[in-house]
N, C-alpha and C positions, 0 to 999 in steps of 0.2 A: 541448560549446560551445568554439570559440578565444577567446582573448583577444581578438582584433579585434573578430567579433561580439559579443559580452559589453559590450564598452566602447560600441558602437553604441547597444546596446540601453538600456544603461542610460542614456546620454547624453538619445537620445529621449525614454525616459517620462521622466528627468528635465524635461527641457524643456517635458511638457506637464503635468505635475503640481510641478514643484518641491518635490519630496520629497528631504530633504537625505539620508537613507537611501541613497537609491539612488547619490550621490554618494560615501558611506561606503564602499560595497560596491564601486564602483570604485576606490575609492583603496586597500583591502588586496586586491585584485585586479590592480591595476596592476604592471608590474616598475621602473617609474623607473630605467630604464635601469642596471640592474644593483645597484638600492639598493633594496628591495624595504620595507626598514623606515621608510624616508623616508612610503610609502604608509601603511603604517600610524600612522606618528605624525600625518599629516593627518587619517586617518579619527579618532584619538581626539579631536583638537580639534574636527572637526565634530561628533563624536557629542553632546559637551559641550555643545554650542550650540543641541541640540534641546529644544523645549520642550515 
């Protein structure tokens, strides 16, 4: 699956469910303009806030 489709699918599903795990997956897969470590750091912060 290409990244654009993946991001679209994750976002649509997140809007339906508000499942933070979907945002974490998006962050882990987003290139962040050549800085993928930024996405991984955001994903770690989000994961700490899952109840």
